[in-house]
N, C-alpha and C positions, 0 to 999 in steps of 0.2 A: 956918332951922338952919344951923350953921357949916359950912363946906367939910369934908371931910375927906382925909387922905392915904391912898394905897392902896399896898401892896405885894403884887406877883404872885410866887408862887414856882414855878419851871418847872424842866425840863430840854429845853432847846433841840436837843441832840445828835442826836436823830432825828427832828427836826421835817422837814416837807416844806412844799410851796409851798400843799398842802390844809389845813394845821392852821389850827385854830380860833383859835388864842391872838391872832393879831395882829388880827383883824377885832375880836374881842371887846374887846381893850386898847384899839384906837382909839376903839371907841362909849364902852367905859366912863370914858376919860379927858376926854371932850368933855362929858359930864353937868354940870350946872351945881353940883352939890353936890362935884364932884371937885376938891380942892386940888391934888393931885400924884399921878401913878400912875407907880410905878416896878417895874422887874423884877428878879429875881435869879434866875440860873440855876445848877442843879448842875454843868453843862457848863463854867462857869468855873472854872480851876482855883485861884483864890484861894479859891474857896469849898468847897472838899473838907472843911475842917476844920468847917465849919458842918453841912453835910448828911450827911458820913459820921462826924464824930466829935462831933455835938452841942455845938460849941463857940460860945457866945453873942458872941464878942467878934470873931469872924472872918466878917463877911459884906460881900461887895460887890455894888452893885445899877446898874442903868445906868437913867438918865432916858428916859420914852419922850416923842417928839414927833411931828410929822405925818409924818416918814419911817421911823418904827419899823414894819419890815416883814421878811417873810423873805428870806433870802438863803443859799446852799448853805455858805457860809464863816461864818453867823453875826454878820455884820458889826454887826448891830443890838445884839448884846450885850457888843460891844467898843468901843464910844463912849459918852462922857458917864459914864464909872465911876466910883463914888466908895464909900468905906466908910461902912455904915449898920448898924443895929439895928431888929429887929422892933418895938422900943419907939418907934420914931419914927414909927409909923404907927398909925392907929385900925382899919384894917381889914388884913387879910392873906388873900389869895384862892389857895387852892391848886389849880395847874393842873399836877400833876406827875403823869407817866405811872406805871402800877402797874410793880412792887410798891412799897408803901410800908411801910417795915418799923416794927413796933410801937414800936421803940426811938425812931425819929424822931418818930412822932406823938406818943408820950408825952414827949419832949423839948419839942415845940411847945405842948403843954397846961400842962405844970409851968413853964416858963420865961416863958410869955408868957402870964399868966392875964388880962391887962387887955385883950388884942386880941380884936377879932371875927375869928375865924378860919373862912373858909367855902371848901369844905364843913367841918364840924366835924372834927377829928382822931378824936376818940372814934367819931364816927358813921362817919367813912371805915373806921375798923378793923373795928368791928362788921358793917358791911354789905361788907366786901371779901371774906368768907369765902362760900363756895359753900352752907354750910351755913345760912345766913341766910334761904336760900330756906324753910326748912321751917316758918317763921311763917306761910307763905300756902300750905297745902297745897291748898285748894279751887281755887286759880288755877294750879296746877302740875300736871305729869303726876307717875304714881306714883314716889316718890323714897325712897331709904334713905340713911341715914347709916353708912358703911361704914368700921369702923376693924379689921377683920380678913378675912383669907380666907374664914373661915366666915360674915361677913355678906355678902361678895361673893358666894359661892357660892349663899347661901339666895335672894338677890335674882336672880341670873341664872338661877335654874331656875323663875322665874315667866315671863319673857320676854327677848327680848334689850335689853339694857342698855348705858348709857353711864357711866363713871367719871370723874368731874371732881375734879381736887385742889381742895382747899378753896380755897387760895391761889394757884394758877396764873391765867393771863390770856391772851388773844388766841388761844386754840385749844391752848394749850401744855399737854403732859402728859395730854391726854385719850385714854382708853382705850376701846374698844368690843368687846362681848362679846356673842356670838350661839352659844348652846349651848356647843361644846367649842372656838370657835374665836374668837381674840383678835386685835385689831388695837391695837398700840401706836404710836401713830403712824401710820406708814406699814409698820411691821414686824408681818408675820402671824406667829402662833405658835398653840400649842395650848395650853389652860386650864392643864394640868400644867406645860407650860413657863414660863407667865406665873407660875404658883404660885412655881415653884423661882426664877424671876428676882426675885420680891418677898421671897424668904426675908432676913431680918433688917433690912428697910427699914421705915419707919413708914408704916402704912396710912392715909390720911386722904382719903376720898373722899365726893363725894356722889354715889349711885347713882341714875340717872334711866334711866326706860324710854326704850329707843330708838323715836323716832318716825319711822315708816315713809316719811311725807311731809315730812322734813327738807328735800328738795330742792325744795321749794316756797319755801324760802328763809326766813331769820332778820330779822325786823322790828326795827330799832331806833328807838325813841319816845323821843324828847328832850322832858324835863320842866323848867321852870324855876319856881320859887317857886309850885310847884301848878299851872302851866298846861302844857297841851301843845303845843309848839312846833311838831311837826312829826315824820314819820318818814321812814326809809330802808329799801329792802328788799336785804338782802344774799344773793346767790344764790351757792351755791359752784361752784367751778370744775369744767370737766368730768371726770367719773370721780373726784368727791371727794363726801363728805357733810358737810365742814365749810364753814361759810359766812363763817367770818371773813374779812375783806380782807386781812389779814395771812398767811393761808393760801391765797391766791388767789382767793378770792371777788370778786365784783364788786357795787356799790352802785347802787340805782335808787330813784326816787321812789315814796312808798308813801302810802295813806291809812290812817287811824285808824279802827278798827271800835268800833262801839258798845260791845262787850264789852272793847276793850282799854281804853276811857276808863272803864269801871267798874272796871279793874284799877287805873288810876291814882288813881280815887276811894279806892279801897280801901287803896292802899298809901301814897300821899302823907300820911295823916295821922301814919302810922308814922315816916316817914322824916323830916318836919318837926319832931317832937319831939326827933329826934336831932341837928338841925342840918344836914340835908341839904337843900341849896337848888337844886342843878342835878344831874341825875341822869338815866340812859339806862335804859329797860326794853327787854328781849329778848324776842321772843315767836316760836314756832315754830307749825306745823300739827300740831293733834294728829290721831290716826287717823280721828277722827270728823269731821273738817274745821274744827273750831273751833281758834282760836289760843289758846294756853297759855303761861304765864310761863315762860322758861328762864333768863334771868339778870337781876341787877339791877347796875349800873354807877354809881359814884358818885364816881370820880376824874376824870380829865381827859377829859371829854366833848366830842368832837369831831362834825364834820357838820353843824353848824347854818348856816355859811355855803352849803354847798353845796345844802342843802334850802331855803334862802332864795332861791338862784339860780333853780332849778327851778320854786318855786312863785311867783317874782315878787312876793315879799312881805319887807318889811324886818324879818326875825325876828331879826337880830343886834342890832337898835336896840332890839326888842321885849323880847329877853331880857336885855339889860343895863339896861333900865329897870325891868324886874321884879327884877333883881338889887338895883338902889339903891331900889327899894321895902323890900325885906326888909332892907336895910342900916340905912335911916333909921328904920324900926319897931322894930328891935331896939335902937338907939343910944337911942331914945325912952323905951323901956320899962327899959332898963339900969340 
């Protein structure tokens, strides 16, 4: 098979030295089938027209070499810059943080139909809503789509609940309700005050039963081309019930249970048909002690180099080999 050119789309402005992009890029570019691997970032001023205004003629990328690595000033993205187009590449790899607007994802689909884009933009949009979880009710805690105060009231009258905005991420916008008490972020109020606060605002939440054992941690399981790569356990900060690292939580190595393997086996065929190659599943401990599905994440999945280091295994190399297996199969059957 002929060598292929790959373009990675990212946004480096919030990267840290822990970001997975750099290790993944280095492993991807060293594969025998890689002819060239370039990176275009939304953080480069000259790319605003492409990423924000969906103009195909305005895109700048940088070439990746052995010295492509993180630095606080983003130096790697300011060297060897050249004008290009997605049409110059056979494969486009979306490694951008959420949220990704529907307009941008539709733009990629419509303007670049001949490129293999991973994860698939249409699949990213469909799975990017918390409402996607209702497809797997047997894997999740009790849930309800809430589009009105009446929906919320009916659901919260059954048990304490959490409201998750359909398209927020990183723990943002989450509301917890226990009887007549509401925690909107760190702000505590009555349910009546919350109702008044929501007057005139759109209500689009996934309501989920609040799990009393949430303090036992949120486990992130990373899957690439159907194979489980590893997992990390995110524990909430002191005096918090939110496990997100962005909200002060901490991350630790974890094992994947037999039930979680079954979850992946049930979910992966659905995601695979949608063009989702690399994704993360999050699980929480239910009141009965078993882990249940709480999130599916299909945008810029991180944490793999850290899990690889803790396990002492070459997981980054294995993950990129699995990516290349997917790419070559798609290219042969296209």
